[in-house]
N, C-alpha and C positions, 0 to 999 in steps of 0.2 A: 350680530343677533341681538345683543343687549340694546344697541341703538335703535334697532327696528322696533323692539318691544316698547321702548320709551316713547318713540315717535307715535306708535299706535295708541298708547295710553293718553298722550297729549292730544292727539286728534280726537279721540273719543270724548275727552273731557271738554274740549272747546265746542264740539258739536252739541253735547248735552247742555252746556251753558248757554249756547246760542238759542236752542229750542226753549229753554226755560225763560229767557228774557223775552222771547217773542210771544210767549203765552202769559204775559203779565196782566195785572188787573186793569191796566190802562187800555188793553186791547178792546176794540168795539165788541160789546155783547158779553164780555167776560163776567161782569157782575151779574147780569141777567141770567147767565148760564149757571152761576153758583147758586143764586137765590131761586131761580126757576119760577118766579112769580112776579107779579106787577108790584112795583114800588111807587107809591103815590105820595105827593107832598100836599099838605094843607097848611094854611096859616090861620091862626086864631089868636086869642088872648087868654092869659091865665085867668082873668076875671070872668070871661064868658064861659070857659070850660072848667071853672073852679070846682064844682061838685064832682065831675068826672075825674079830675086830677087828684083830688083829695082821696077819693075812693080807690083809685089805682095805687096811690102811695100806700094806703092802708093795706092793700093786698100785695105789696112788694115781695113779701116772703113767699107767698104762694106762686107769684109770677116768676120768681127766681127758680123755683122747682120746675115749673112748667117750661121755662126757657131751656133748661138742661135737657128736656125731652123732645124739643122741637127739631124735627128733621124735614118737615114739609109744611109750607104755608100756602094759603090761597092768595093772600096779598099782605103787603106791609105798608101801613100808612104812617108817615112821619108827620106829626102835628107840631109845627114850629110855633113857639110862643115867644115872639120877639120882646114882648113887654116883661118877660121873666128872665131875659138874658142878663148875664153879669154886667154887661156894658150899659144896661138900663137900670141897674140897681138891684137886680135879682128878682126872685119870685115875690109875689105879694106876701104879707106877713103871715097869713093863715097857712099858706102853702109852705112857706119857709119853716114855720113851726112844726108842721107835719113831717117835713123832710128831716128835721133834727130829731123828732120823736122816733122816726123809723130809720135812722142813720145806718144801723147795722144791716137792716134788710135791703136798703137801697144800695149799699156797698156790695152786698151779695148779689143783687140783681145785676149790677153793672159788671161784676166779675163773670157771672154766667153769660151775659151778652158777649163779653170779650172772648169767651170760650166757645161760643156757638158760631161757627163759620158763616152759616146762612144769615143769621140776624146781624152779626157783626158787619159783614160786607154790605148788607142792605143799608144799615145805619151809616157806615163809613162812606158809602158811595154818595151820600147827600151831605158829606162834610160835617157831620155831627160828631162832636167829641163825647166820649162816654161820660165825662164829668157833667155834661149838659143834659143827660137823660134823666128826667124826673121820675118817670113811671112807664110801665108797659102793661097793656091789656092784651090777653090772648083769649079770643073767643072760641067757643065750641066749634064754630064754622071754620077754624084755622085762619082767621083774619087776625093780624097783629097790628096794634096801634101803639106807637112810640111817642110819648110826650117829651119834647125837647125844649129846654130853655135856651133857644138860639134863634138867630135870624137865618132865613134861607140863603144859601150861597148865591152869589151873583149879584 
């Protein structure tokens, strides 16, 4: 009787583990199902989008609060800024100064992004590290723009 109970418990555990691994984030459509919205990529430069980036960094505290409340988005746009990547020397001096000025707010924003499954998986699906997220804009129309000091994957 004890052996049968142990066998049944082992069988149940392996079945559950198999199902969990089959439903991993690598499964086709898994990220889209979590996010439920279109994830688009754009490439720009920190100098071209300078004003937008500085304004978004200035609003990082409000963005962190907004990220905490996000449960549904219309779209997520990841704006890659390859010229601001660490491998290219980092962001331009004005943006870097603004990041240092708003260091606590940016840290809070990144922490909130990590805690929001929808936005985290959208960002992570494009292989962007949280440390590379410079700023986020969340519009009233539920469109999210993420500025990343990174190069697109691939």
